[in-house]
C-alpha positions in Angstrom: -35.1 -20.2 79.1 -35.2 -20.0 75.3 -38.9 -20.1 75.6 -39.0 -17.0 77.9 -36.7 -15.1 75.4 -39.4 -15.9 72.6 -42.1 -14.7 74.6 -40.3 -11.5 75.6 -39.4 -10.6 71.9 -43.0 -11.2 71.0 -44.1 -9.0 73.7 -41.9 -6.2 72.7 -42.9 -6.7 69.0 -46.4 -6.4 69.9 -46.0 -3.3 71.8 -44.2 -1.7 68.9 -47.0 -2.7 66.6 -49.6 -1.5 69.3 -47.8 2.1 69.4 -48.1 2.3 65.5 -51.8 1.5 65.7 -52.3 4.3 68.2 -50.1 6.7 66.3 -52.0 6.1 63.1 -55.4 6.4 64.8 -55.0 9.2 67.2 -52.6 11.6 65.4 -55.3 12.8 62.8 -57.8 13.3 65.8 -55.6 15.0 68.4 -56.3 18.8 69.1 -56.2 20.8 72.2 -57.8 24.2 72.6 -55.4 25.3 75.7 -52.4 25.6 73.4 -51.8 28.7 71.3 -51.7 26.4 67.9 -54.6 24.0 68.6 -54.0 21.3 65.9 -50.5 20.9 64.4 -48.5 21.6 67.5 -50.2 18.8 69.6 -50.2 16.2 66.6 -46.5 16.7 66.2 -45.8 16.6 69.8 -47.6 13.2 69.9 -45.7 12.1 66.9 -42.5 12.9 68.6 -43.5 11.1 71.9 -44.5 8.1 69.9 -41.3 7.9 68.1 -39.5 8.0 71.4 -41.6 5.2 72.7 -41.3 3.2 69.7 -37.4 3.7 69.4 -37.2 2.9 73.3 -39.0 -0.4 72.8 -37.0 -1.4 69.7 -33.8 -0.8 71.7 -35.1 -2.8 74.6 -36.0 -5.5 72.1 -32.5 -5.4 70.8 -30.8 -5.6 74.2 -33.0 -8.6 75.0 -32.1 -10.3 71.8 -28.5 -9.1 71.9 -28.5 -7.9 68.3 -30.1 -4.9 66.6 -32.4 -6.0 63.7 -33.0 -3.5 61.0 -34.8 -4.6 57.8 -33.1 -3.2 54.5 -35.1 -1.7 51.7 -34.6 -0.3 48.4 -35.1 3.1 49.6 -32.2 2.9 52.0 -29.7 5.0 49.7 -32.2 7.7 48.6 -33.3 8.2 52.2 -29.7 8.5 53.3 -29.0 11.1 50.5 -32.0 13.0 51.5 -31.1 13.0 55.2 -27.6 14.2 54.6 -28.9 17.2 52.5 -31.2 18.0 55.4 -28.4 17.8 57.9 -26.1 20.1 55.8 -28.9 22.4 55.2 -29.5 22.5 59.0 -25.8 23.2 59.8 -25.5 25.9 57.1 -28.9 27.6 58.1 -29.4 31.1 59.0 -31.1 29.9 62.1 -30.1 26.4 63.0 -32.4 26.3 66.0 -35.5 26.9 63.8 -33.9 24.4 61.2 -33.7 21.7 63.7 -37.3 22.1 65.5 -39.3 23.5 62.6 -41.0 26.9 62.4 -42.6 28.2 65.6 -46.1 26.9 66.4 -45.7 24.4 63.7 -42.5 22.4 65.0 -42.7 20.4 61.8 -40.6 20.4 58.6 -37.2 20.7 60.3 -34.5 18.1 60.8 -36.3 16.6 64.1 -39.4 15.7 62.2 -37.2 14.2 59.3 -35.3 12.2 61.9 -38.6 10.9 63.5 -40.2 9.8 60.2 -37.0 8.1 59.2 -36.9 6.0 62.6 -40.8 5.4 62.2 -40.3 4.2 58.6 -37.6 1.6 59.7 -39.3 0.6 62.7 -42.6 -0.1 60.8 -40.9 -2.1 57.9 -38.8 -4.2 60.5 -41.8 -5.1 62.5 -44.6 -5.2 59.9 -43.1 -6.6 56.8 -43.5 -10.3 57.5 -46.9 -9.8 59.1 -49.7 -9.6 56.8 -52.4 -9.7 59.4 -50.7 -6.8 61.3 -50.2 -4.7 58.1 -54.1 -5.4 57.3 -54.8 -4.2 60.9 -52.7 -1.1 60.4 -54.7 -0.3 57.2 -58.0 -0.7 59.1 -56.8 1.6 61.7 -56.0 4.2 59.3 -59.5 3.9 57.5 -61.2 4.0 61.1 -59.5 7.2 61.8 -60.4 8.7 58.4 -64.0 7.6 59.1 -64.1 9.5 62.4 -62.5 12.7 60.8 -64.9 12.4 57.9 -68.1 11.9 60.0 -67.0 15.1 61.9 -66.4 17.1 58.8 -69.9 16.2 57.5 -71.4 17.1 61.0 -69.3 20.3 61.1 -71.0 21.3 57.7 -74.3 21.0 59.3 -73.3 23.3 62.2 -72.0 20.8 64.9 -69.5 23.4 66.2 -70.2 26.6 64.3 -70.2 28.6 67.6 -66.6 27.0 68.6 -64.6 28.6 65.8 -63.9 31.9 64.6 -63.8 30.7 60.9 -66.9 30.0 58.9 -66.5 26.1 59.3 -69.9 25.4 57.8 -68.8 27.0 54.5 -65.3 25.2 54.5 -64.9 22.4 57.1 -61.6 21.4 58.6 -62.7 18.7 61.0 -60.0 17.9 63.5 -57.1 18.8 61.0 -57.4 22.6 61.5 -57.3 23.8 57.9 -59.5 22.9 54.9 -56.6 22.1 52.6 -54.9 20.0 55.3 -58.0 18.0 55.6 -58.5 17.5 51.9 -54.8 16.6 51.6 -55.2 13.8 54.3 -58.4 12.3 52.9 -57.1 12.3 49.4 -54.1 10.3 50.7 -56.3 7.6 52.1 -59.2 7.7 49.5 -57.7 5.1 47.1 -57.7 2.4 50.0 -61.4 2.1 50.4 -62.1 2.9 46.6 -60.0 0.2 45.4 -61.0 -2.2 48.1 -64.5 -1.8 47.3 -64.1 -3.8 44.1 -61.6 -6.4 45.3 -63.7 -8.0 48.2 -65.5 -11.3 47.9 -67.7 -10.5 50.7 -70.5 -8.2 49.5 -70.9 -6.7 52.9 -67.4 -5.5 53.0 -67.7 -4.0 49.5 -70.7 -2.0 50.6 -68.9 -0.9 53.7 -65.8 0.2 51.6 -68.0 1.9 49.1 -69.9 3.7 51.9 -66.7 4.9 53.3 -65.3 6.3 49.7 -68.5 8.1 49.5 -68.2 9.7 52.8 -64.7 10.7 52.4 -65.5 12.1 48.9 -68.4 14.4 50.1 -66.2 15.6 53.1 -63.5 16.6 50.5 -66.2 18.5 48.7 -67.1 20.2 51.9 -63.6 21.7 52.3 -63.9 23.5 49.0 -60.2 23.0 48.6 -59.3 23.5 45.0 -56.0 21.5 45.2 -57.9 18.7 47.3 -60.7 18.4 44.9 -58.3 18.7 41.9 -56.1 15.7 43.5 -59.3 13.8 44.2 -60.3 14.0 40.6 -56.9 12.8 39.4 -56.8 10.0 42.1 -60.2 8.7 41.2 -59.5 8.9 37.3 -56.3 6.9 37.5 -58.0 4.4 39.9 -60.9 4.1 37.5 -58.5 3.5 34.5 -56.8 0.8 36.6 -59.9 -0.9 37.8 -61.6 -0.8 34.2 -58.3 -2.3 32.8 -58.3 -5.1 35.4 -62.1 -5.7 35.0 -62.0 -6.0 31.1 -58.9 -8.2 31.5 -60.4 -10.5 34.1 -63.9 -10.3 32.4 -65.5 -9.1 35.7 -68.7 -7.0 35.7 -68.2 -3.3 35.5 -71.7 -2.2 36.8 -70.7 -1.7 40.4 -67.9 0.4 39.3 -70.1 2.6 37.2 -72.6 2.8 39.8 -70.1 4.2 42.5 -68.7 6.5 40.0 -72.2 7.8 39.1 -72.7 8.3 42.8 -69.6 10.5 43.1 -70.7 12.6 40.2 -74.3 12.9 41.6 -72.9 14.0 44.9 -70.6 16.5 43.2 -73.6 17.9 41.2 -75.6 18.3 44.5 -73.0 19.7 46.7 -71.2 21.7 44.1 -67.5 22.6 43.9 -65.4 25.7 43.5 -66.0 25.4 39.7 -69.3 23.8 39.4 -72.6 25.4 41.2 -75.2 23.3 43.0 -79.0 23.2 42.3 -79.6 26.0 44.7 -77.1 28.3 43.2 -78.3 27.2 39.5 -81.7 28.1 40.6 -80.9 31.4 42.1 -78.9 32.3 38.8 -81.8 31.4 36.5 -84.0 33.7 38.7 -81.8 36.8 38.9 -79.6 36.3 35.8 -75.8 36.0 35.5 -73.4 33.4 34.5 -74.2 29.9 35.4 -70.5 29.1 35.6 -68.9 32.2 36.8 -65.5 30.3 37.4 -65.3 29.7 33.7 -67.0 32.8 32.4 -63.8 34.7 31.6 -62.4 31.8 29.6 -65.6 31.3 27.6 -65.8 35.1 26.8 -62.4 34.7 25.3 -63.7 32.2 22.9 -66.9 34.1 22.0 -68.8 32.0 24.3 -71.0 32.5 27.6 -72.8 30.8 30.4 -75.2 33.6 31.1 -78.6 32.9 29.9 -80.2 36.2 30.7 -79.0 39.5 32.1 -78.5 40.1 35.9 -81.7 41.7 37.4 -80.1 43.7 40.1 -83.5 44.5 41.6 -83.8 41.0 42.9 -80.5 41.2 44.8 -79.9 42.1 48.2 -78.0 45.3 49.2 -74.7 43.2 49.9 -75.1 41.5 46.6 -75.7 44.9 44.8 -72.5 46.4 46.5 -70.5 43.2 45.4 -71.8 43.5 41.9 -71.0 47.2 41.8 -67.3 46.5 42.9 -66.8 43.8 40.3 -68.2 45.8 37.3 -65.4 48.2 38.4 -62.8 45.4 38.3 -62.5 45.2 42.0 -62.4 41.5 43.2 -64.7 40.9 46.4 -63.4 38.5 48.9 -59.8 39.1 48.4 -57.3 38.7 45.6 -57.3 35.4 43.4 -55.5 32.7 45.5 -53.4 31.6 42.4 -52.4 35.3 41.6 -51.1 35.4 45.3 -49.4 32.2 45.1 -47.5 33.0 41.8 -46.2 35.9 43.6 -44.9 33.9 46.4 -43.5 31.3 44.0 -41.5 34.0 42.4 -39.9 35.0 45.6 -39.1 31.3 46.3 -37.3 31.1 43.1 -35.4 34.0 43.8 -34.2 32.6 47.2 -33.1 29.6 45.4 -31.0 31.5 43.0 -29.3 33.4 45.9 -28.4 30.4 47.7 -28.6 27.7 45.1 -26.9 24.6 46.9 -28.1 24.1 50.4 -30.6 27.0 50.6 -31.1 29.4 53.7 -32.0 26.5 56.2 -35.0 24.2 56.8 -38.2 26.1 57.9 -36.7 29.6 57.3 -39.0 30.8 54.6 -40.7 33.0 57.1 -37.5 35.0 57.7 -36.1 35.1 54.2 -39.0 35.6 51.9 -39.3 39.4 52.9 -35.9 40.1 51.7 -36.9 39.2 48.1 -40.6 40.0 48.3 -41.9 41.0 44.9 -43.3 44.4 44.6 -46.6 43.3 43.4 -47.1 41.5 46.6 -48.1 44.9 47.9 -51.0 45.1 45.6 -52.8 42.0 46.6 -55.3 41.5 49.5 -52.7 39.4 51.5 -50.2 42.1 51.4 -49.7 42.1 55.2 -49.8 38.2 55.8 -46.9 36.5 57.3 -46.0 33.9 54.6 -43.9 31.0 56.4 -44.4 28.6 53.4 -44.1 28.9 49.7 -47.4 26.9 49.3 -45.4 24.6 47.1 -43.4 21.9 48.5 -40.7 21.8 45.8 -40.3 25.5 45.8 -40.4 25.6 49.5 -37.5 22.9 49.4 -35.5 24.9 46.7 -35.7 28.1 49.0 -34.9 26.2 52.3 -32.6 23.3 51.1 -31.3 24.4 47.9 -31.0 22.4 44.6 -29.4 19.6 46.7 -32.2 19.2 48.9 -34.7 19.4 46.0 -33.1 16.9 43.9 -32.5 14.5 46.8 -36.3 14.8 47.5 -37.0 14.1 43.8 -34.7 11.2 43.8 -36.6 9.6 46.7 -40.0 10.1 45.1 -38.5 8.5 41.9 -37.2 5.5 44.0 -40.6 5.0 45.6 -42.4 4.9 42.2 -39.8 2.6 40.9 -40.5 0.3 43.9 -44.2 0.2 43.7 -45.3 0.8 40.2 -44.2 -2.7 39.0 -46.5 -4.3 41.3 -49.5 -2.8 39.4 
């Protein structure tokens, strides 16, 4: 009879781990064109169903064992404090229904998703902490899913589904995530894994595979043209390089492979281009017709008496559309909409005002779309997105300030600080 209990326990644990593998692999890939929100709604529905399945299996395992096993962590108290702040913000919300489920179409960011993530966190640490092989398999699952997302993103850049979407997906890819900024945020989060693993493998084949995946993820991020994503990538790679160089010098390892991969990433940035740096095709065109080589920096260069313009712009070589654009810009009219940072600074101003009006627990989770228009700054009427519905502050910290107040924001910062305290000493 004891042998039967052991086998049953092992079966439940394997089911839980299998559900986690499915969760980490499938969530980034799931989309369905039959729903009004193609991407995020379907992903969150799968997360909720996975949470229910994992929690139910965990409960059955506990009934079989006649005890409930929960692994304690150094993050228990910060998580509890954050959860309490979210519960209070939901109770005091101007719309508790929205605060529980999340904003319509997204169904994420409310109390339900927070509870799901907490359940998933404790289920994971309880059933994976003493299973090094299972943890490795989970990481492989994440990387394989990231590989699929990245391959599709690259193919998207070359037009595999250009006739499917209304958006110009070849110009800014979003793969299976639905939005370029979301895609870049997801890829930046997993980028350090293959990047650091490239230089920690004894098997040369594995090093090549990890290096190739790093390169693939990197160019996919470039194809998103996400300023925040590319900026975060630069910071991530820079910090990783500093760590790897320090470790290589200390252990007297060769740094040539590290320099080779770094050069490959720089070369791909030059060839593909970025929101700040032109690619060779754009440089060649600028040299032909004139104008600044670095238009993103031209204003700042002019302020110190410098310029990236090698020769005056020859308007006769421009198309009618380009002539029209140059004419508008010469009159101080921005083509393609207002500057994104200008718009965000206005929205941030409104978020701060909301935080001032209800400083403790805010207006309620996910209620920014309801409250922002009570404090919307006048200057928002003068930008190109004057008629857009803003249901997020485009800054997670200010979003928390407006929705969950100072208590919610401080509890979130406490949780982040606790995570750093746990993991930084290992480096």
